[in-house]
N, C-alpha and C positions, 0 to 999 in steps of 0.2 A: 630368825627366819623373815624373809621379806613378806610384806603383806600380799595377799591375793591381788591379781592384776585388775580385778573388777572394784577394788575399793576406791572410793572417790572422797578424798579428804575434804575438798572444797565444798562438796554438797553435803556430805554427811556432818561436818562440823560447823560450817559457816553458812550453810544454806544457800550456796551459789550453784545453781543447776548446770548441767554440761553445756547447754546451749549459750551460757554466759561466761564460758572459760575460754581462754584464760582471763580471769577478771581484771579489770583496770584496778588502780590503786584505791580509788574511792569505793568501788564495789567491794574490794578485799577487806577494807576497813569497816563496810556496812554504814557509810555515810552518804549523803546525797551528792550527786555529780557536782564537782567544782565547789564544794563546801569552802567557805570563807572563814569561818570561825575556828581558830587554833584550838580552843578549849574542846569544841565538839570533836575535832580530829583525835586530839589527845586522849579524851576520855573513851572514844570508841576503840582506839587502837589498844588502850590498856586493857579493855574488857575482853578484847580478842586474845590478847597475849596471856592474860590470866587463865582463860578457859583452855587455851592450847598448852600451857604448863601443867594444868591439871590431868592431861592426857598423857605425858611423858612416862609415867609408870606403867601404862598398859603395853599391849603387844605392838602397837602402832607409834611407839615412843619415838624412833628415828624420824619417822614421817611428820609427826606432830612438831618436832624441832625445826624441821625444814620449812614448814609453813609459818611457824613462829617467826623464823628468821625474815621470811618474806614479808610478814606484817610489820615487824620491827623496822625493816628497811623502808617500807611504804610510809610509816610514821615519821621517820627522820626526813624524808624527802618532801612530804606534804606540810610539815612544819617550818621548813626552811623557804622563806618567801621567793628567793631567787630560783631555787630548784622547783618549787611548786609552780612558779609562772612559766618556767620552760617545760615542764611536763604538761601542764594545761594547754600551752601553745602546740605541743607535738600531739596530744589526745584529741582536741577538737577537730582537725580536718578528717579523722578517721571515723567521725560519728555521722550517722545518717539522721534524717530528720526523726525526732522522737516519735514514737507511736502515740496516738491520742489515748489518754487515759480511757479505761472502760467506764461507762455510766453505770452507777449503781442501779441494780434492779430495783423496780417500784411496782408493786402489785397493782395491776390494772383494775382489779375488781373492786378497789377501794373507791374509785371514782368513775369507773366505766359504767356507761348507762346514762350519764347526765348529758342532756342533749340540748344543743342551741341550734335551732332551725335544722340544717342538715348536717351538724357537727356533733360527733361523740367525743367526750374527753377521755383521755387515755392517762397520761403521766403528767405530774407537776413538774415543770422545767425550771421555774424561778418564781421568786416572790418579789414584788416592787413595791414603792412607796404608794403607787395608784392602783396596784391589783396584782393577782397571779398572771403567770403566763403558762400555759398547758400545751403539751403535745396532743393534737386531737386528730380525728379523722373526718374527712368529708365522705359521707356514706355513699352518696350516688357515684362519685368518681373513684372511690376507694383511694383518696390521695392524703398522705399525712401532711399536717400543717402545725403551725404554731398559733395559739389562740391567746390574746391578752384580754382578760375581762375586767372591766372598770369596777373597782370596789365602790359599793354604795356608800361606804362610810369614809372614803378617801379624803384627805384635806382638801379645801377649797370649794367644797359643796357643788351647788349647781354650776358654777362657772367652769368646773373641771370638765363637765360633758361638753360644753361649747368648745373649749380648748382641745378636747379629745378628738372632736369631729374636724376641726381645723387642721390638726396633726395628720389625720387620715387622708384627707384631702391632698395635703402638700406631699406627704411621703408616698402616696400612690402615684404622683407624678415623676417620681425618681426611679428611672429604670437603668440599672448599671449592674455589670457582673459582681461588683464588689460591695453592692448594697442589697439588703434583704427586699424581696417583692412583697408588696401588699396586695393581697387577694380579694379581700372582703371586709365588710363592716356592718354592723347592724345592732339590734337590741331585741331581747326577748323577755317579756313580762318586766319591762323598765330596766333590765340589765344590759349594758351596752358592751360590745365586744369588737375586737379587731383581729382579723385573721391574716397571718403573714406565712411567708415561705418557710418550711422546717428545714433547719440545717442539722444534719446528722454528724455531729462533732463537738468540739469544746472550745472555750475562749482561751486566749492566751495567757491570761492569768493562772488559769488552772494548770495550763501546760508548763509554765515556768516553776509553779509550785511542785510539780510531779517531777520534773526533769532538770531543774537549774536552767542557767543561761543558754540561749541557743547558739548552735554554730553560726558564725558570722553571716554566711551566705543565706541561710534560712532567715535569720533576722532581718537582713536587707529585703529580702524577697517580700516578707510579710509587711514590711514598712511601705514598700512601693505599692503593694496592694491597697493597704489602708489609704495612702495618698491618693490613689487613683479614686476609690470611692468618694473619699471626701472632697476631692476637687470637683467631682460632678456635682455633689451637693452644693459646694460653693457657687458653681456657675448658675445654680437656680436660687441663689440668695439663701441658702439653708446653712447656718453655722451650728455645728453639732454641740459645743461647749462641755462635753464630757468625754473627750478622747482618752481611753485608757485600755490597757490589755484586756480587762473583763468586758469591755464592749467591741472586741474584735474576735468574732467566731471564725475558726478554720473547720472546713469539712474534711472528710476522710480522703479527698483528692488534693488537699493542700490549697484549696481556694478559700480566700479570706472575704468575709463580708463585715462591714460596719453596722453595728446595730446601737440600740440605746439612745435613740433621738428624743427622749422624753424631755430634755432639757434644751432643745434646740430653739434658736432663735431664726426667724425668717424675715428678710428685709430685701425689697427691691428686686426680686428675681422674677423670671418669666412665669412662676407658678401663681403669682399674685396679680390681682386686678387693679386698676387704677383706684377703685372705691376702697380697696383694702391693701394699701402698700405695705404694711408691716404687721407681723404676727408675732406674738410672745407666747410660747407654748407652756409657760409656768407663771407662777404668781409674782407679779412686780414687786420690786424692792428687796427681794431676797438675794443672798450670795449664793450663786448656783455652781455646781461642779464638784470635782474631788480634789481635796486640798494638795495631795502629792503631785497632781498633773496640772494645777490651776496656774495660768500666767498672771503676772503682777496686775495688769490692768483689769482682769476678770475679778480678782479678790477685791478691788477696789468698787468696781461697777460691773455687774453681770451684763446689764444692757449695753455695755460698749463692747463686748466680746464679739469678734468677727472671725474671718478666716485666718488672720495672723494669730489669733489666739489659739486656733485649733492646730497651727503648725508647731506652736511652742508646746502643746500637750502632746503632739505626736513625737516631739523630740524627746519629751521625758518618757514616753512610751518606747521609744528606741534605746534609750539607757537601760530600761528594765530588760528588754529582750537580750541585751548584749552582757549585763552584769548581774541580773537577777534582783534588782533593787531600784527604787526611784533615785533621781539625782539629789534630793533632799528628803532626810527622814527625821521626824522630830514628833514626840507625843503630843506637843502644844500646837494647836492650830495658829496661834498668833506667832509661834517661832517658825512654823512652816511658811506662812504668808511672808514674814520678814526674809527668810531665806530665798524665796523666789524673787523677792524685790531686790535684795542687796548681797547676798552670799556669792562668792566666786563660782563660776561654772565648773563642776568638777570633770576631770578628765577620764574619758573611757579607756583610752590606750594605757592609761596608769594601771588599769585593772584587767586589761585584755590588749597585751602589747601587739597581737596579730591583727587587730583591727586597723584596717588602712588608715593612713593619715587623711585622706579626703574625707572618710565618713566623721572622724573626729572633728575636722574643720566645720563640715556640715552642721553637726550636732551643736557646737557651739554657737554658730549662727541662728539655728532654730530657737535656742534658749537665750537669745539676747534679750536684756531687760527691757530695750526700747523696740517696740513692734516694727518701727521702720528699718531696723537693722537685720531683721529676720529675712529668709527668703520671701518674696512677695506672692508667691502662689505655690500650690501643691505641684504643679507642672514643674517649676524650678527644683523642687525637693526631688522629684522623680529623676529628673535629668541628671542631677548630682549624683544620686545614688547609683544609677544605671551607667554612670561614667567611671566609677571607681573600680 
């Protein structure tokens, strides 16, 4: 007897709800979108097939065999490099921008009631080396903001406070749609704080972890927005020095904002006076940045990093958005630094054949070992990306 019409084998046996049917091959196997590791695909498929074989003696035996055949076919296709590449190229254009992951609920009564001047703390958003960042509310205006509180036991001691307020003054002068706006700063009982625009969204690193590599046009769009915000900062003599997906926030309207200027270097821009021609926001003498995104010259001397260094890091970020991984990956810091300095630049199109050749060419220029061979401004990066 045929099973009742209402019986849904995908939902009942594989946990795939009706709104996600028919499932793509990755969803069918229960692995992340565009999974690259063959052993992960193979193991997941084998588990699905064993589960479905166990159901063949029941009243839905014929139906379980049909689904098992689909899983087996998906396994074969995704374990064949050529067939997988062709399938991925076919699948990507059909994908819309991935929805932002839901933020985990944080009980507000744990910290609600802590007040800094007119601000009430709500949720903990992030913890940084120099202090936590909270979601907060400005009570008189009933406006949500992000508030960073400078930790009293943060490294560098009293010098940190001076650098903190230099950062506040400099970043407050940067007004751009792709940068976070600084609203306020102050201190309460000796504790210093910075109030910024609150972004209802998530960073690109989290998006990649949740959904895998992005559709090409979305990756290029986010890169253009990041380049626009960084270009504005460069015009004011502000060099980020830590460009990476985790420092690129996307709101629910798809607008990206560059954050994480804690390692920034400021030199010779219109925000500085003649008496104060250069400001270092960090402790001198340290190598600053994130190794997977750090250009060769910055690994040698963080003080030498400039706009061309940010272009290199943005190129590494573009690679992550399109492939799901940095261009160079190694557990050893010294090996990573050596790779950035000497290793061949990897091919994006070798992993994503549908990426336009012009994007590949630009990416390779952005990762040039010699800074003078890179695009010389973010405007040039934007023009090239908008022209492909």
